[in-house]
N, C-alpha and C positions, 0 to 999 in steps of 0.2 A: 796510474792504478788500474789494472784489469779487472774486468768484469767477472762475476761468478757464472758459469755455466753448467746447466743441468741438461743432459742429453736423455729424452722421453723413451726412446727407442734406440739405445746406443749401436746396437748392432746392425740393424737397418740403415741407422745413419751412416756408421762405417762403412757396409756394402754400397751405398749410394755414392759415397763420397769417393772410393774407389772405381767405380762403374762410370762416373761422370767425368772423372779425370780421364779414363782411357776413351771415351768419347770425345774428348777434348784433344789430348795428347798422343794418343795410341798408345800400345804397350809396352813403352819405354822403360829403362830403370825407375823412374820415379814413380811410374804405376806400381810397379813390383813393391816398392815401400810401402805404398797405400794397401797393398793386397796383404802383405805381412801384419800390417795394423788391424786389418779387417778380421783374418784368420785369428790373431791375438785376440782381439775383442771378442769374437764368437765364442773362445773359451774361457776369456773372463768372466762373461756373464753367462757361461754353461746355455747358450743357445742351443736347445736340442735340435730343433727343426733346422737351423743353419748348418748343424754338424754333417747334416744329409748330401752327401755329393750330388746326389740327383735334384735335390730340390735347388742346391747352388745352381747346377747347369741349368735347371728350367729358367731361373730368376736371372741368369747371365743372357739366356736365349732370348728372354722376353724383352731385355732391355737393349741387347745388340744382337739382332737374328742373325748377321752375318759374320759372327764371330768366328776366325778360324778353325776348325774342328780339332786339327791337329795340335794346335796350342792350346785349344779349351782342354783336351784332354790330359795333356802336360799338366796343365795348373791344375786340374781335379787331383792328379797324382801327387802334386807337391801339397797341394791342400789338404788331403788325407794323411800325409807324413807329418804336416805341421800340427794337426788335430792331435795327432797321436803323441806327437813330441810334447806337446804343452800338457799333456796329461802326467807326465813324469813328474815325479818329485825332484825338486834340487839336491837334496841328500836325504840319504835314509839315516832313521832315527838310531839304526844300531851300527854305528860308524866305528864304534870301538874296536882298537886294534889288538890291546893287550889281552890274551887270554881268555875273551870274554867274562872278564869280573865285571860286578855291577859297582855303582857309585855308593858309598855310604850315604845312610839318610842324613838328610841336612847340607849335601855337597852336590855339585853339577861338574858335569866333566867339561874342561875347555878343551877343543881338539884343533890344533894348528898345524901349519908347514913351515919347516924352515929347511931352506937348502935342499928342496924337495924331498925331505923326511918328514914323517907324520909325529906329532908331538901329541901327548895327552898329559892333562895334568887335573888333579881334583880338586876343586875350590869350593870354599864355604859358602852357602847361599848366604848373602849378606840379608841381615835384619834390619826391619825399618825402624 
């Protein structure tokens, strides 16, 4: 049985998890995974201070003063793309294909793709 874990400062925890990994193993592929986890954590918890690339740059350089400047700039560009990407919604609410019709009251629209074609079907909302 595993223990229940509660992170008091998940964004900061994720940052130091990534940075400490770099200190030990360098900037290899596995550190990139931890970087992606960090970026996702920033967005998941809407850590506004951490979304600022200048703040992140300062934090990285505080922990690793000799961080390669070219690699750091590339990392910050990728980071900004990730922050912007995580702001997007998975699907728009108005995915309706058929001529803009609205569902009847008491129904919902089930959207599906079969063999690369979009299908929509109105279904009755089940009553409890």
